[in-house]
C-alpha positions in Angstrom: 0.0 0.1 -0.1 1.5 3.1 -1.1 2.1 6.0 1.3 0.4 9.4 0.8 2.1 12.5 1.6 0.3 15.6 2.4 1.0 18.6 0.1 -0.7 20.8 2.6 1.4 21.4 6.1 -0.2 20.8 9.2 -0.4 22.9 12.2 2.1 21.0 13.9 4.8 21.4 11.0 4.0 24.8 10.8 4.6 25.3 14.4 8.0 23.4 14.0 8.8 25.1 11.3 8.1 28.5 12.8 9.9 27.6 16.3 13.0 26.6 14.2 13.0 29.9 12.5 12.4 31.6 15.9 15.4 29.5 17.5 17.7 30.3 14.6 16.9 34.1 14.9 17.4 34.1 18.4 20.4 32.2 18.3 21.6 34.9 15.8 20.4 37.6 18.1 22.2 36.1 20.9 25.4 35.7 18.8 25.2 39.6 17.7 25.0 40.4 21.3 28.0 38.2 22.3 29.8 39.9 19.7 29.0 43.4 20.9 29.9 42.5 24.3 33.0 41.1 23.6 34.0 44.1 21.3 32.9 46.4 24.2 35.1 44.0 26.7 38.1 44.0 24.5 37.6 48.1 23.8 37.4 48.2 27.9 40.5 46.4 28.0 42.2 48.2 26.0 41.6 51.4 27.5 42.2 50.0 31.0 45.7 49.0 29.4 46.1 52.7 28.1 45.2 54.3 31.3 47.9 52.3 33.2 50.5 52.9 30.1 49.5 56.7 30.4 49.8 56.7 34.2 53.2 55.1 34.1 54.6 57.4 31.7 53.4 60.4 33.7 55.1 58.9 36.8 58.4 58.2 34.8 58.2 61.7 33.4 57.8 63.2 37.1 60.7 61.2 38.2 62.8 62.4 35.7 62.0 66.0 36.0 62.7 65.3 39.9 66.0 63.7 39.1 66.8 66.4 36.7 66.1 69.2 39.1 67.9 67.6 41.8 70.9 67.2 39.3 70.7 71.0 38.7 70.8 71.7 42.4 73.3 69.6 43.2 75.8 71.2 40.4 74.7 75.0 41.7 75.7 74.2 45.2 79.1 73.0 44.7 81.3 75.1 46.7 83.7 77.4 44.8 87.0 76.0 47.0 86.4 72.5 45.6 85.9 73.4 41.8 89.1 75.2 42.0 91.3 72.3 43.2 
């Protein structure tokens, strides 16, 4: 006895197909959200690294200026008698 396949979709098959479409759309939306979240985290991570490097550069510049200041003060305070020897 041959099996007859209905050409009309049943309500069950329509619901199944629509749930697959919704699931794939939800997966796509979740994937898009994940990508956006990772990009924002990456950007935040890069901003943190930049701020740390900027603070370190400022600190080193301040140390250099302090050393130059101390060096110039020590040259100016050398007694005249010791420079003549």
